[in-house]
Structure formats: C-alpha cells, structure tokens
N, C-alpha and C positions, 0 to 999 in steps of 0.2 A: 857147634856141637862137640868139637874135639875137647876132651877133658871133662865134659859134662856127661852125667849119666842119664839125663832125661831132657826132653824138649823144654820143659818148664825151667830147669836149671840153666840150660843154654840161653833161654830168653832173658832170664834174670841177668846173666853175665853180659849179654849183648844190649841190655836195657831196652828191650822191645817186648812184644807180646808172644804168647805161646802160638797163636794162630799165624802170626807173621813168620816165625821160624819154620813152622810146618809147611806153609805155602811156599817159602823159598826153597826148602829142601825138595819138595815135590817138583817144582819148576826146574830146578837144576838136574834132578834125576831124569826128567822127561827130555831135557835138552841133550844130556849126555848119553841117554839110552842105557843107563846102568843104575842099579840100586847102590846107594851110598852108605846107608845105615840099616842094621838088622836089630830087631828087638831080641834081647836076651833076658835071662832070669834076673840079672842085676842091673838092667837098663838097656840102653842102646849101645851097639858096637859098630865100628867101621867095617865095611866089607873089604875083601881083598883088593877090589878095584879102588876103593877110596884110599886104602893104605898106599897103593901104588902111585896115586897122583898127589898124595899129601905134601910131599917135599916141594913139588912144583907150585902148588897153591900157596904154601907157606912162603915161598920165595917171592911170589907175586904180591902177596899181602905185605911183606916187608918192603918191597920196592915201592908200592903205592904209598905206604906210610912214610918212607924216606922222602919221596917227592913232596908229600904234603908238608912235612917238617921243613924242608929246604925252602919251599915257597913261602911259608909263614915266617921263617927265620929271616928271609930277605925282604919282607915288607918294611917300609920305612915310615908309614903313616902313623900318627898318634891317635887317629880315630879308628875304632873297630873293637872287636871282642878280644878278651883274654880270659882263659879258664883257670880258676884257682880251686885246688882240692885241699881240704884240711879237715881235721877233726872238729866236730861241732863244739866240743868243750874248749878247744883252743880259740875258736872264733868268739865264743861267749865271754870267756874270762880274760883273754889277752888281746884279741885283734878286732873286736867289734868297733871300738872308737877309731883306731887307726885306719880301718877299711872305710869307715864313713868319711874320714878326712881325705882319703885317697880319691873317693868318688867325687867329693866336692871340688878337689883341685884338678880333677881330670874328667870333666863332664862329657867329653867325646868318647871315652872308653866305656864299653859295655862289659861289666865284670860279671862273669858267670861263676857262681860259687857252688861247689859240690861238697857237702859235708858227709864224708864217708870214712869208715875205719879201714877200708881196703886200700892198698897201695896202688894208686892209679898208674897205668902204663904210659910213661912219658914217650916211649918210642912210637906208640900209636896215637899220641896226642889225645888221650883220654883227659888230660889236663896239660896246661902250658906251664903252670907253676904249682908245686906241691909243698905243703908244710907238713912234715911228718915227725913223729916221735919214733926214733929208730936208732940202732947202732950201726946198721949196715945200709947206707944209701945205695940205690940201684946203680948198676953200671951205666956208663955214658951220661951220668947226671952231672950237672954243673951247679955249683952253689956253695953254701958253707953251713957249718954248724953254728947256730945262733945262741944256744944255751944248753946247759945240762938241765935235766928235769928230775930232781930227787923226789922221794916220797917222805912224808912225815905223818905222825899220828895225830888225829883230831877227834874231838868230841864236842858236844854242845855244852854251854854253861849249865843248863838245867841238869844234864846227866852228871856233870862233875860235882854239882851241889848235892846230889843224892847218890853219889857213886857207891855201887855195891861192893861187898868184900871181894867177890870174884867178878871181874869185869866181863862185859858182854862184847864179843868181837864181831864187827861188821866187815865183810870182805868183798872185794871185787874178785870176780872169777879170773884171776891173773896170778900165777904162781908166787911172785914175791909178796903178795898181800894176804895170802890165804892163812898161813900159820900165825896164830896169835903171838905177839911179841911181849905180852905181859901175862900175868896170871889171869887168864880169861878163857871163857868157853865160847866157841863159835855159835852164833844165833842167827846169822843172816848172811847170804851170799847172793850176788847178782852179777850178770855179765855187762851191766850198764853202769858206767861211771856216774851218770846223773842220778840213777836210782840209789846207788850207794851213798852219794852225797846227801840225798834227801833223807835217807834213813839216819845218817849221823846228825843232820839238822833237827830231826824229830826226837833226838835224845835216846835213840835205841841202843847206843853203845859207842865203842871206840873202834877206829879203823884207819887205814892208810889212804892218803890221797896225794896227788901231785901238789906241790906247794903253790903252783899258780892257781889252783882252785881253793885249797884250804885256807891259805893266808889272805885270800881276797874276800872271804865271806865273814862278816861280823857275827854271824850266828854260830861260828865254830871257833874253837880254841885249840892251838897246837900244844901238845903235851911236852913239856920241857925234859921230862925224864927219858924220852925216846929220841935218840940222835937221828939226824937226817940220814936217810938210806939212799945211797947212790943207785940210780936206776937207768933211765934212758937219756937220749940226747934229742934236741929239737933241731931239725934241718930245714932250710929253705932251698928248694932245688928246681931246676928246669933241665930239659934235654940240651946237650951241648949244641945241637943244631939250631936251637931257638934263642940262644943267649944274646944275640945281637938284635933281636926284634925290639924296637923301642918301647912298646907297651909292656913286654915282659921285663925289660931292663928297669923301667920305671916302677913297676909293681915290686920287683925283687928288692930294689934299693929302698923303697918305702917300708917293706917288711923288715929288712935288715935294721933300719933305724928304729922301727917300733919295738922289735925284740931287744935291741940295745938299751932302749930307755926303760924296759921292764925286766931286764936280766936279773937284777937283784931279787925282785919278787919271785920270778920263776925258779931261781936257784935257792930260795928259802933264806936269803940274807937281808931281806928288807927290814 
C-alpha cells in the first residue's frame, strides 16, 4: 500500500487482486491490534502507528529480498527458471528469433518473459534480467549498454505518393516526438508505440519511430531529409548479486550477441 493511493492501485503494483490486498491488511491489523491505514479524501494514508513501524518492515523486506537474491545467485544448475523483463516492441522487432533460439539450445531453462514498460525492481527480483531503453540504469545493476536507439522519420509509400502540401504529423506521447520536424500539422497522438506505428503504416502521416521498428517494416519508408535524432540507449542488466547464476549468465551472453548482430539496424546504419 505504501506509495499507492488506493487498494486497487496497490493490488496492481503487487500483481494481485483487490480482495487479496484487503484481506491481508485486515489480517495484519487484527494480528497487531492496530489500524494501519485510514481513508482520506485523496485515498488511503498510513496511521501514526504504521509510520512508526515502516522503517522496520522496510528493513525486513530488504533483508528477505537480499537472501532471495543470494540464494538464486549461488545456484549452479542449468535447469530452472529465469525471469526476463523487456518492452514488447523490443521482443517483437529485435529479440523474438534470438529468444526462440535460446529456448531451443537450453530446453531445461524455463524462460518467464514479462513485457512491461515499467522498470522492474531487480533488488526484489521482479526480474532476473532486464532489457531497457534508458540513459540511467538502476543502481546495483550489472550489465552493459548494447546499442544506441535513435529516432528517424517514417511514412508509408502510399502517403508519400500522395503527399499533401502541409504534412500530417503522427506522434507518440513522448516529448521528443511530439513537435513536428517538418512543415506539418499534428493530427494524431497516442501513448502506444504500436498504435503510432499502425497509424503510419495506414498512411495517416509522418512521424518518428525508433530505427529498430521503422527500418524493419517494409510498409514504411525513412525520410532522408530528416537526420537521425539521438535518443535513448538499450541496456541488458541484472542485479550484481545474480551475475554468477549460470542461467542468468547464459541468457545475458545470448542477448549481448543478439544485439551485437543487429546493432547496425538498431542504430539506423543498416
């Protein structure tokens, strides 16, 4: 509940149900004999008692997470699970085939893939390996930058064949892509990279995409009059406590190789 304004928000963060969170809070309050949260106009707030024990509970949680990391990090078997967190678009356009090859070559590893835009907490082992587009990797992370990820301008061939005098601008709800770079008027914006890509493929206008998407799609053409726009970096990371786990090490080495082989495409130099 800490940091969340509602039980529903807390349940989403904890990846469980509203009823489960409510039941656990009631059970803990009954066991402690104190109320932990009070309803306020803007949501739930911790009581003074809850604030008083928060540091202790936080320390316990961090200790349990550290034990879990050390236990996993010291495993030496090649059979078992490994959790991978990455953006769905990176999976689709860059890593789908390499991950399929990894599974074929390592049939005893159960790969659990979480496609999420949020940065998984490595310290709590929400993921064992993460692939993220960022400029600021989390602290205590071990890994490397595998590519720069610039933006370029794209449109469909049909749009370019019937290009209007004033272009139509398609934007991702992301500051570097919103303002038109050409003489264009904004006509469409979405917080979904897949939706923006589809709008461009449908011939709705011109917009910016990462090169690993735009250059991979035969239904889109990169506009040569717009230079590559430096943007983010792609990193492959794990927690430093997990770096010696053989399954983590095998997956990271495989991802390093996959990105190395496609680096020119990702960086717009293919």
